[in-house]
Predicted model as a PDB file, atoms N, CA, C, CB and O in Angstrom, pLDDT in the B-factor column:
MODEL        1                                                                  
ATOM      1  N   MET A   1      35.780 134.010 116.090  1.00 48.00           N  
ATOM      2  CA  MET A   1      36.246 132.684 116.785  1.00 48.00           C  
ATOM      3  C   MET A   1      37.826 132.951 117.062  1.00 48.00           C  
ATOM      4  CB  MET A   1      35.979 131.222 115.738  1.00 48.00           C  
ATOM      5  O   MET A   1      38.306 134.013 117.458  1.00 48.00           O  
ATOM      6  N   LEU A   2      38.431 131.914 116.805  1.00 51.00           N  
ATOM      7  CA  LEU A   2      39.908 131.783 117.155  1.00 51.00           C  
ATOM      8  C   LEU A   2      40.797 132.034 116.076  1.00 51.00           C  
ATOM      9  CB  LEU A   2      40.234 130.463 117.652  1.00 51.00           C  
ATOM     10  O   LEU A   2      42.021 131.967 116.192  1.00 51.00           O  
ATOM     11  N   ALA A   3      40.186 132.328 115.008  1.00 46.00           N  
ATOM     12  CA  ALA A   3      40.997 132.617 113.687  1.00 46.00           C  
ATOM     13  C   ALA A   3      41.743 133.777 113.796  1.00 46.00           C  
ATOM     14  CB  ALA A   3      40.143 132.781 112.456  1.00 46.00           C  
ATOM     15  O   ALA A   3      42.657 133.924 112.985  1.00 46.00           O  
ATOM     16  N   HIS A   4      41.497 134.832 114.826  1.00 50.00           N  
ATOM     17  CA  HIS A   4      42.399 135.830 114.718  1.00 50.00           C  
ATOM     18  C   HIS A   4      43.898 135.559 115.072  1.00 50.00           C  
ATOM     19  CB  HIS A   4      41.913 136.823 115.479  1.00 50.00           C  
ATOM     20  O   HIS A   4      44.820 136.080 114.445  1.00 50.00           O  
ATOM     21  N   LEU A   5      44.057 134.769 116.045  1.00 49.00           N  
ATOM     22  CA  LEU A   5      45.522 134.348 116.339  1.00 49.00           C  
ATOM     23  C   LEU A   5      46.165 133.795 115.141  1.00 49.00           C  
ATOM     24  CB  LEU A   5      45.617 133.274 117.468  1.00 49.00           C  
ATOM     25  O   LEU A   5      47.260 134.244 114.802  1.00 49.00           O  
ATOM     26  N   SER A   6      45.702 133.041 114.593  1.00 45.00           N  
ATOM     27  CA  SER A   6      46.552 132.224 113.234  1.00 45.00           C  
ATOM     28  C   SER A   6      46.448 133.186 112.108  1.00 45.00           C  
ATOM     29  CB  SER A   6      45.793 130.599 112.645  1.00 45.00           C  
ATOM     30  O   SER A   6      47.424 133.203 111.358  1.00 45.00           O  
ATOM     31  N   GLN A   7      45.368 134.072 111.805  1.00 47.00           N  
ATOM     32  CA  GLN A   7      45.448 134.660 110.491  1.00 47.00           C  
ATOM     33  C   GLN A   7      46.474 135.768 110.603  1.00 47.00           C  
ATOM     34  CB  GLN A   7      44.051 135.186 109.983  1.00 47.00           C  
ATOM     35  O   GLN A   7      47.151 136.059 109.617  1.00 47.00           O  
ATOM     36  N   GLN A   8      46.624 136.405 111.765  1.00 53.00           N  
ATOM     37  CA  GLN A   8      47.545 137.701 111.967  1.00 53.00           C  
ATOM     38  C   GLN A   8      49.126 137.068 111.692  1.00 53.00           C  
ATOM     39  CB  GLN A   8      47.348 138.445 113.766  1.00 53.00           C  
ATOM     40  O   GLN A   8      50.009 137.827 111.294  1.00 53.00           O  
ATOM     41  N   ARG A   9      49.359 135.830 111.901  1.00 56.00           N  
ATOM     42  CA  ARG A   9      50.606 135.286 111.541  1.00 56.00           C  
ATOM     43  C   ARG A   9      50.826 134.409 110.423  1.00 56.00           C  
ATOM     44  CB  ARG A   9      51.025 134.685 112.507  1.00 56.00           C  
ATOM     45  O   ARG A   9      51.934 133.901 110.252  1.00 56.00           O  
ATOM     46  N   GLY A  10      49.731 134.160 109.544  1.00 60.00           N  
ATOM     47  CA  GLY A  10      49.858 133.380 108.388  1.00 60.00           C  
ATOM     48  C   GLY A  10      49.945 131.784 108.749  1.00 60.00           C  
ATOM     49  O   GLY A  10      50.610 130.980 108.095  1.00 60.00           O  
ATOM     50  N   ARG A  11      49.148 131.462 109.920  1.00 76.00           N  
ATOM     51  CA  ARG A  11      49.199 130.046 110.418  1.00 76.00           C  
ATOM     52  C   ARG A  11      47.846 129.310 110.163  1.00 76.00           C  
ATOM     53  CB  ARG A  11      49.536 130.024 111.978  1.00 76.00           C  
ATOM     54  O   ARG A  11      47.021 128.990 111.019  1.00 76.00           O  
ATOM     55  N   GLU A  12      47.788 129.124 108.934  1.00 83.00           N  
ATOM     56  CA  GLU A  12      46.585 128.419 108.205  1.00 83.00           C  
ATOM     57  C   GLU A  12      46.197 127.052 108.874  1.00 83.00           C  
ATOM     58  CB  GLU A  12      46.968 128.123 106.631  1.00 83.00           C  
ATOM     59  O   GLU A  12      45.018 126.788 109.113  1.00 83.00           O  
ATOM     60  N   LYS A  13      47.075 126.319 109.125  1.00 83.00           N  
ATOM     61  CA  LYS A  13      46.999 124.918 109.690  1.00 83.00           C  
ATOM     62  C   LYS A  13      46.446 125.009 111.057  1.00 83.00           C  
ATOM     63  CB  LYS A  13      48.401 124.195 109.728  1.00 83.00           C  
ATOM     64  O   LYS A  13      45.562 124.207 111.359  1.00 83.00           O  
ATOM     65  N   VAL A  14      46.850 125.881 111.925  1.00 81.00           N  
ATOM     66  CA  VAL A  14      46.417 126.195 113.133  1.00 81.00           C  
ATOM     67  C   VAL A  14      44.872 126.630 112.973  1.00 81.00           C  
ATOM     68  CB  VAL A  14      47.341 127.266 113.731  1.00 81.00           C  
ATOM     69  O   VAL A  14      43.998 125.965 113.530  1.00 81.00           O  
ATOM     70  N   GLU A  15      44.604 127.606 112.305  1.00 83.00           N  
ATOM     71  CA  GLU A  15      43.388 127.927 112.010  1.00 83.00           C  
ATOM     72  C   GLU A  15      42.453 126.889 111.610  1.00 83.00           C  
ATOM     73  CB  GLU A  15      43.457 128.794 111.147  1.00 83.00           C  
ATOM     74  O   GLU A  15      41.352 126.861 112.160  1.00 83.00           O  
ATOM     75  N   ALA A  16      42.768 125.986 110.676  1.00 89.00           N  
ATOM     76  CA  ALA A  16      42.060 124.961 110.316  1.00 89.00           C  
ATOM     77  C   ALA A  16      41.770 123.851 111.437  1.00 89.00           C  
ATOM     78  CB  ALA A  16      42.715 124.456 109.220  1.00 89.00           C  
ATOM     79  O   ALA A  16      40.657 123.335 111.526  1.00 89.00           O  
ATOM     80  N   ALA A  17      42.748 123.538 112.222  1.00 87.00           N  
ATOM     81  CA  ALA A  17      42.436 122.803 113.289  1.00 87.00           C  
ATOM     82  C   ALA A  17      41.721 123.288 114.312  1.00 87.00           C  
ATOM     83  CB  ALA A  17      43.385 122.383 113.737  1.00 87.00           C  
ATOM     84  O   ALA A  17      41.228 122.411 115.021  1.00 87.00           O  
ATOM     85  N   LEU A  18      41.487 124.456 114.641  1.00 87.00           N  
ATOM     86  CA  LEU A  18      40.725 125.121 115.532  1.00 87.00           C  
ATOM     87  C   LEU A  18      39.320 125.274 115.020  1.00 87.00           C  
ATOM     88  CB  LEU A  18      41.330 126.374 115.838  1.00 87.00           C  
ATOM     89  O   LEU A  18      38.380 125.217 115.814  1.00 87.00           O  
ATOM     90  N   LYS A  19      39.128 125.465 113.735  1.00 91.00           N  
ATOM     91  CA  LYS A  19      37.793 125.342 113.023  1.00 91.00           C  
ATOM     92  C   LYS A  19      37.279 124.101 113.170  1.00 91.00           C  
ATOM     93  CB  LYS A  19      37.837 125.617 111.611  1.00 91.00           C  
ATOM     94  O   LYS A  19      36.098 123.954 113.483  1.00 91.00           O  
ATOM     95  N   LEU A  20      38.120 123.047 112.958  1.00 93.00           N  
ATOM     96  CA  LEU A  20      37.610 121.529 112.900  1.00 93.00           C  
ATOM     97  C   LEU A  20      37.025 121.237 114.321  1.00 93.00           C  
ATOM     98  CB  LEU A  20      38.904 120.382 112.530  1.00 93.00           C  
ATOM     99  O   LEU A  20      35.950 120.667 114.509  1.00 93.00           O  
ATOM    100  N   ALA A  21      37.950 121.746 115.400  1.00 92.00           N  
ATOM    101  CA  ALA A  21      37.557 121.340 116.660  1.00 92.00           C  
ATOM    102  C   ALA A  21      36.263 121.977 117.236  1.00 92.00           C  
ATOM    103  CB  ALA A  21      38.636 121.583 117.517  1.00 92.00           C  
ATOM    104  O   ALA A  21      35.667 121.521 118.211  1.00 92.00           O  
ATOM    105  N   HIS A  22      35.859 123.169 116.476  1.00 92.00           N  
ATOM    106  CA  HIS A  22      34.723 123.801 117.011  1.00 92.00           C  
ATOM    107  C   HIS A  22      33.480 123.141 116.127  1.00 92.00           C  
ATOM    108  CB  HIS A  22      34.871 125.488 116.897  1.00 92.00           C  
ATOM    109  O   HIS A  22      32.313 123.132 116.521  1.00 92.00           O  
ATOM    110  N   GLN A  23      33.885 122.655 115.008  1.00 95.00           N  
ATOM    111  CA  GLN A  23      32.795 121.881 114.052  1.00 95.00           C  
ATOM    112  C   GLN A  23      32.538 120.665 114.831  1.00 95.00           C  
ATOM    113  CB  GLN A  23      33.345 121.460 112.431  1.00 95.00           C  
ATOM    114  O   GLN A  23      31.370 120.277 114.867  1.00 95.00           O  
ATOM    115  N   PHE A  24      33.407 120.020 115.441  1.00 94.00           N  
ATOM    116  CA  PHE A  24      33.131 118.767 116.136  1.00 94.00           C  
ATOM    117  C   PHE A  24      32.236 119.071 117.231  1.00 94.00           C  
ATOM    118  CB  PHE A  24      34.381 118.078 116.641  1.00 94.00           C  
ATOM    119  O   PHE A  24      31.178 118.459 117.381  1.00 94.00           O  
ATOM    120  N   LYS A  25      32.647 120.049 118.045  1.00 93.00           N  
ATOM    121  CA  LYS A  25      31.964 120.462 119.137  1.00 93.00           C  
ATOM    122  C   LYS A  25      30.378 120.737 118.869  1.00 93.00           C  
ATOM    123  CB  LYS A  25      32.674 121.665 119.628  1.00 93.00           C  
ATOM    124  O   LYS A  25      29.482 120.277 119.576  1.00 93.00           O  
ATOM    125  N   GLU A  26      30.188 121.563 117.731  1.00 94.00           N  
ATOM    126  CA  GLU A  26      28.903 121.882 117.297  1.00 94.00           C  
ATOM    127  C   GLU A  26      28.178 120.634 116.824  1.00 94.00           C  
ATOM    128  CB  GLU A  26      28.969 122.909 116.237  1.00 94.00           C  
ATOM    129  O   GLU A  26      26.955 120.594 116.960  1.00 94.00           O  
ATOM    130  N   ALA A  27      28.724 119.775 116.367  1.00 95.00           N  
ATOM    131  CA  ALA A  27      28.075 118.573 115.799  1.00 95.00           C  
ATOM    132  C   ALA A  27      27.748 117.509 116.817  1.00 95.00           C  
ATOM    133  CB  ALA A  27      28.949 117.972 114.751  1.00 95.00           C  
ATOM    134  O   ALA A  27      26.953 116.597 116.590  1.00 95.00           O  
ATOM    135  N   ALA A  28      28.399 117.672 117.950  1.00 94.00           N  
ATOM    136  CA  ALA A  28      28.204 116.604 119.146  1.00 94.00           C  
ATOM    137  C   ALA A  28      28.659 117.173 120.461  1.00 94.00           C  
ATOM    138  CB  ALA A  28      29.063 115.223 118.896  1.00 94.00           C  
ATOM    139  O   ALA A  28      29.645 116.799 121.095  1.00 94.00           O  
ATOM    140  N   PRO A  29      27.686 118.269 120.840  1.00 93.00           N  
ATOM    141  CA  PRO A  29      27.980 119.010 121.891  1.00 93.00           C  
ATOM    142  C   PRO A  29      28.248 118.289 123.206  1.00 93.00           C  
ATOM    143  CB  PRO A  29      26.992 119.882 122.016  1.00 93.00           C  
ATOM    144  O   PRO A  29      28.949 118.851 124.047  1.00 93.00           O  
ATOM    145  N   ASP A  30      27.736 117.081 123.441  1.00 93.00           N  
ATOM    146  CA  ASP A  30      28.129 116.252 124.626  1.00 93.00           C  
ATOM    147  C   ASP A  30      29.260 115.507 124.560  1.00 93.00           C  
ATOM    148  CB  ASP A  30      27.195 115.387 124.959  1.00 93.00           C  
ATOM    149  O   ASP A  30      29.662 114.961 125.588  1.00 93.00           O  
ATOM    150  N   THR A  31      29.870 115.382 123.494  1.00 92.00           N  
ATOM    151  CA  THR A  31      31.235 114.630 123.171  1.00 92.00           C  
ATOM    152  C   THR A  31      32.526 115.550 123.435  1.00 92.00           C  
ATOM    153  CB  THR A  31      31.255 114.158 121.547  1.00 92.00           C  
ATOM    154  O   THR A  31      32.721 116.543 122.734  1.00 92.00           O  
ATOM    155  N   PRO A  32      33.351 115.206 124.412  1.00 92.00           N  
ATOM    156  CA  PRO A  32      34.500 115.938 124.590  1.00 92.00           C  
ATOM    157  C   PRO A  32      35.398 116.038 123.331  1.00 92.00           C  
ATOM    158  CB  PRO A  32      35.216 115.364 125.689  1.00 92.00           C  
ATOM    159  O   PRO A  32      35.681 115.034 122.676  1.00 92.00           O  
ATOM    160  N   VAL A  33      35.833 117.266 123.014  1.00 91.00           N  
ATOM    161  CA  VAL A  33      36.896 117.524 121.922  1.00 91.00           C  
ATOM    162  C   VAL A  33      38.112 117.926 122.529  1.00 91.00           C  
ATOM    163  CB  VAL A  33      36.494 118.604 120.907  1.00 91.00           C  
ATOM    164  O   VAL A  33      38.142 118.859 123.332  1.00 91.00           O  
ATOM    165  N   ILE A  34      39.312 117.157 122.133  1.00 88.00           N  
ATOM    166  CA  ILE A  34      40.495 117.296 122.736  1.00 88.00           C  
ATOM    167  C   ILE A  34      41.551 117.636 121.598  1.00 88.00           C  
ATOM    168  CB  ILE A  34      40.809 116.036 123.545  1.00 88.00           C  
ATOM    169  O   ILE A  34      41.944 116.837 120.748  1.00 88.00           O  
ATOM    170  N   LEU A  35      41.948 118.983 121.732  1.00 84.00           N  
ATOM    171  CA  LEU A  35      43.070 119.489 120.785  1.00 84.00           C  
ATOM    172  C   LEU A  35      44.395 119.024 121.293  1.00 84.00           C  
ATOM    173  CB  LEU A  35      43.098 121.091 120.667  1.00 84.00           C  
ATOM    174  O   LEU A  35      44.666 119.186 122.483  1.00 84.00           O  
ATOM    175  N   ALA A  36      45.221 118.471 120.491  1.00 85.00           N  
ATOM    176  CA  ALA A  36      46.603 118.033 120.944  1.00 85.00           C  
ATOM    177  C   ALA A  36      47.541 118.613 119.715  1.00 85.00           C  
ATOM    178  CB  ALA A  36      46.721 116.234 121.161  1.00 85.00           C  
ATOM    179  O   ALA A  36      47.251 118.676 118.520  1.00 85.00           O  
ATOM    180  N   VAL A  37      48.625 118.973 120.310  1.00 81.00           N  
ATOM    181  CA  VAL A  37      49.703 119.557 119.435  1.00 81.00           C  
ATOM    182  C   VAL A  37      51.222 119.001 119.824  1.00 81.00           C  
ATOM    183  CB  VAL A  37      49.646 121.207 119.594  1.00 81.00           C  
ATOM    184  O   VAL A  37      51.594 118.759 120.972  1.00 81.00           O  
ATOM    185  N   HIS A  38      51.951 118.864 118.719  1.00 81.00           N  
ATOM    186  CA  HIS A  38      53.088 118.070 118.846  1.00 81.00           C  
ATOM    187  C   HIS A  38      54.158 118.862 119.621  1.00 81.00           C  
ATOM    188  CB  HIS A  38      53.572 117.625 117.480  1.00 81.00           C  
ATOM    189  O   HIS A  38      55.073 118.258 120.179  1.00 81.00           O  
ATOM    190  N   GLU A  39      54.065 120.112 119.660  1.00 79.00           N  
ATOM    191  CA  GLU A  39      54.923 121.083 120.279  1.00 79.00           C  
ATOM    192  C   GLU A  39      54.261 122.182 120.674  1.00 79.00           C  
ATOM    193  CB  GLU A  39      55.940 121.476 119.492  1.00 79.00           C  
ATOM    194  O   GLU A  39      53.422 122.582 119.866  1.00 79.00           O  
ATOM    195  N   LEU A  40      54.396 122.870 121.794  1.00 75.00           N  
ATOM    196  CA  LEU A  40      53.537 124.178 122.127  1.00 75.00           C  
ATOM    197  C   LEU A  40      53.960 125.237 121.155  1.00 75.00           C  
ATOM    198  CB  LEU A  40      53.768 124.753 123.694  1.00 75.00           C  
ATOM    199  O   LEU A  40      53.116 126.101 120.918  1.00 75.00           O  
ATOM    200  N   LYS A  41      55.165 125.325 120.527  1.00 75.00           N  
ATOM    201  CA  LYS A  41      55.479 126.276 119.892  1.00 75.00           C  
ATOM    202  C   LYS A  41      54.853 126.260 118.440  1.00 75.00           C  
ATOM    203  CB  LYS A  41      56.805 126.328 119.972  1.00 75.00           C  
ATOM    204  O   LYS A  41      54.984 127.166 117.617  1.00 75.00           O  
ATOM    205  N   ARG A  42      54.162 125.101 118.262  1.00 70.00           N  
ATOM    206  CA  ARG A  42      53.270 124.923 116.938  1.00 70.00           C  
ATOM    207  C   ARG A  42      51.979 125.718 117.026  1.00 70.00           C  
ATOM    208  CB  ARG A  42      52.858 123.350 116.686  1.00 70.00           C  
ATOM    209  O   ARG A  42      51.485 126.237 116.025  1.00 70.00           O  
ATOM    210  N   LEU A  43      51.411 125.814 118.299  1.00 73.00           N  
ATOM    211  CA  LEU A  43      50.208 126.531 118.754  1.00 73.00           C  
ATOM    212  C   LEU A  43      50.385 127.707 118.998  1.00 73.00           C  
ATOM    213  CB  LEU A  43      49.638 126.085 119.779  1.00 73.00           C  
ATOM    214  O   LEU A  43      49.407 128.418 118.768  1.00 73.00           O  
ATOM    215  N   ALA A  44      51.561 128.360 119.511  1.00 76.00           N  
ATOM    216  CA  ALA A  44      51.539 129.663 120.057  1.00 76.00           C  
ATOM    217  C   ALA A  44      53.188 129.998 120.087  1.00 76.00           C  
ATOM    218  CB  ALA A  44      50.719 129.696 121.608  1.00 76.00           C  
ATOM    219  O   ALA A  44      54.093 129.241 120.440  1.00 76.00           O  
ATOM    220  N   ARG A  45      53.265 131.151 119.682  1.00 77.00           N  
ATOM    221  CA  ARG A  45      54.596 131.771 119.654  1.00 77.00           C  
ATOM    222  C   ARG A  45      55.093 132.646 120.752  1.00 77.00           C  
ATOM    223  CB  ARG A  45      54.672 132.511 118.545  1.00 77.00           C  
ATOM    224  O   ARG A  45      56.273 132.998 120.765  1.00 77.00           O  
ATOM    225  N   ASN A  46      54.220 133.028 121.707  1.00 83.00           N  
ATOM    226  CA  ASN A  46      54.650 133.690 122.942  1.00 83.00           C  
ATOM    227  C   ASN A  46      54.041 133.142 124.068  1.00 83.00           C  
ATOM    228  CB  ASN A  46      54.394 135.082 122.937  1.00 83.00           C  
ATOM    229  O   ASN A  46      53.168 132.308 123.827  1.00 83.00           O  
ATOM    230  N   ALA A  47      54.290 133.410 125.309  1.00 82.00           N  
ATOM    231  CA  ALA A  47      53.663 133.191 126.593  1.00 82.00           C  
ATOM    232  C   ALA A  47      52.251 133.523 126.556  1.00 82.00           C  
ATOM    233  CB  ALA A  47      54.314 133.958 127.644  1.00 82.00           C  
ATOM    234  O   ALA A  47      51.415 132.696 126.917  1.00 82.00           O  
ATOM    235  N   ALA A  48      51.918 134.722 126.128  1.00 87.00           N  
ATOM    236  CA  ALA A  48      50.322 135.065 126.273  1.00 87.00           C  
ATOM    237  C   ALA A  48      49.583 134.224 125.303  1.00 87.00           C  
ATOM    238  CB  ALA A  48      49.937 136.679 125.949  1.00 87.00           C  
ATOM    239  O   ALA A  48      48.503 133.832 125.746  1.00 87.00           O  
ATOM    240  N   GLU A  49      49.856 133.858 124.156  1.00 85.00           N  
ATOM    241  CA  GLU A  49      49.173 133.206 123.274  1.00 85.00           C  
ATOM    242  C   GLU A  49      48.482 131.860 123.848  1.00 85.00           C  
ATOM    243  CB  GLU A  49      50.069 132.980 122.188  1.00 85.00           C  
ATOM    244  O   GLU A  49      47.262 131.703 123.784  1.00 85.00           O  
ATOM    245  N   PRO A  50      49.281 130.980 124.368  1.00 84.00           N  
ATOM    246  CA  PRO A  50      48.544 129.915 124.846  1.00 84.00           C  
ATOM    247  C   PRO A  50      47.553 129.916 126.098  1.00 84.00           C  
ATOM    248  CB  PRO A  50      49.437 129.048 125.055  1.00 84.00           C  
ATOM    249  O   PRO A  50      46.725 129.029 126.303  1.00 84.00           O  
ATOM    250  N   MET A  51      47.762 131.079 126.939  1.00 87.00           N  
ATOM    251  CA  MET A  51      46.864 131.371 127.917  1.00 87.00           C  
ATOM    252  C   MET A  51      45.565 131.802 127.257  1.00 87.00           C  
ATOM    253  CB  MET A  51      47.414 132.390 128.833  1.00 87.00           C  
ATOM    254  O   MET A  51      44.499 131.229 127.485  1.00 87.00           O  
ATOM    255  N   THR A  52      45.700 132.902 126.375  1.00 87.00           N  
ATOM    256  CA  THR A  52      44.531 133.409 125.624  1.00 87.00           C  
ATOM    257  C   THR A  52      43.783 132.277 124.850  1.00 87.00           C  
ATOM    258  CB  THR A  52      44.996 134.509 124.625  1.00 87.00           C  
ATOM    259  O   THR A  52      42.570 132.126 124.994  1.00 87.00           O  
ATOM    260  N   LEU A  53      44.463 131.556 124.099  1.00 86.00           N  
ATOM    261  CA  LEU A  53      43.803 130.384 123.290  1.00 86.00           C  
ATOM    262  C   LEU A  53      43.117 129.282 124.254  1.00 86.00           C  
ATOM    263  CB  LEU A  53      44.977 129.620 122.353  1.00 86.00           C  
ATOM    264  O   LEU A  53      42.102 128.718 123.847  1.00 86.00           O  
ATOM    265  N   SER A  54      43.617 128.983 125.446  1.00 86.00           N  
ATOM    266  CA  SER A  54      43.264 128.177 126.302  1.00 86.00           C  
ATOM    267  C   SER A  54      41.900 128.532 126.977  1.00 86.00           C  
ATOM    268  CB  SER A  54      44.295 128.070 127.137  1.00 86.00           C  
ATOM    269  O   SER A  54      41.033 127.682 127.185  1.00 86.00           O  
ATOM    270  N   ALA A  55      41.771 129.902 127.316  1.00 88.00           N  
ATOM    271  CA  ALA A  55      40.642 130.430 127.793  1.00 88.00           C  
ATOM    272  C   ALA A  55      39.480 130.583 126.722  1.00 88.00           C  
ATOM    273  CB  ALA A  55      41.002 131.676 128.386  1.00 88.00           C  
ATOM    274  O   ALA A  55      38.312 130.411 127.070  1.00 88.00           O  
ATOM    275  N   GLU A  56      39.818 130.914 125.395  1.00 86.00           N  
ATOM    276  CA  GLU A  56      38.951 130.718 124.375  1.00 86.00           C  
ATOM    277  C   GLU A  56      38.435 129.450 124.125  1.00 86.00           C  
ATOM    278  CB  GLU A  56      39.462 131.113 123.350  1.00 86.00           C  
ATOM    279  O   GLU A  56      37.222 129.335 123.945  1.00 86.00           O  
ATOM    280  N   LEU A  57      39.297 128.310 124.077  1.00 87.00           N  
ATOM    281  CA  LEU A  57      38.742 127.124 123.884  1.00 87.00           C  
ATOM    282  C   LEU A  57      38.048 126.636 124.891  1.00 87.00           C  
ATOM    283  CB  LEU A  57      39.554 126.312 123.552  1.00 87.00           C  
ATOM    284  O   LEU A  57      37.044 125.976 124.621  1.00 87.00           O  
ATOM    285  N   GLN A  58      38.390 126.830 126.143  1.00 89.00           N  
ATOM    286  CA  GLN A  58      37.560 126.347 127.095  1.00 89.00           C  
ATOM    287  C   GLN A  58      36.142 127.145 127.139  1.00 89.00           C  
ATOM    288  CB  GLN A  58      38.310 126.405 128.398  1.00 89.00           C  
ATOM    289  O   GLN A  58      35.173 126.526 127.576  1.00 89.00           O  
ATOM    290  N   ALA A  59      36.003 128.255 126.782  1.00 88.00           N  
ATOM    291  CA  ALA A  59      34.821 129.029 126.767  1.00 88.00           C  
ATOM    292  C   ALA A  59      33.970 128.271 125.544  1.00 88.00           C  
ATOM    293  CB  ALA A  59      35.169 130.713 126.515  1.00 88.00           C  
ATOM    294  O   ALA A  59      32.742 128.185 125.574  1.00 88.00           O  
ATOM    295  N   GLY A  60      34.713 127.788 124.570  1.00 85.00           N  
ATOM    296  CA  GLY A  60      33.949 127.097 123.410  1.00 85.00           C  
ATOM    297  C   GLY A  60      33.534 125.571 123.960  1.00 85.00           C  
ATOM    298  O   GLY A  60      32.866 124.859 123.210  1.00 85.00           O  
ATOM    299  N   GLY A  61      33.852 125.179 125.004  1.00 87.00           N  
ATOM    300  CA  GLY A  61      33.554 123.858 125.392  1.00 87.00           C  
ATOM    301  C   GLY A  61      34.446 122.717 124.913  1.00 87.00           C  
ATOM    302  O   GLY A  61      34.095 121.538 124.870  1.00 87.00           O  
ATOM    303  N   ILE A  62      35.918 123.307 124.476  1.00 87.00           N  
ATOM    304  CA  ILE A  62      36.878 122.253 124.007  1.00 87.00           C  
ATOM    305  C   ILE A  62      37.926 122.350 124.828  1.00 87.00           C  
ATOM    306  CB  ILE A  62      37.334 122.348 122.599  1.00 87.00           C  
ATOM    307  O   ILE A  62      38.892 121.600 124.687  1.00 87.00           O  
TER     308      ILE A  62                                                      
ENDMDL                                                                          
END                                                                             
């Protein structure tokens, strides 16, 4: 899943949020799931991470 991005850098809260988003999507596949962050730097630490994360989230229907 997406845990590899957060585990490598000790970002447990990011991992928990991503896991929860996937759980919501699995529980209600026809319901849109939106992941919002206060600041982009909370989600990713370099330019490549948000693009990778976005592609993975979209592939998972989030």
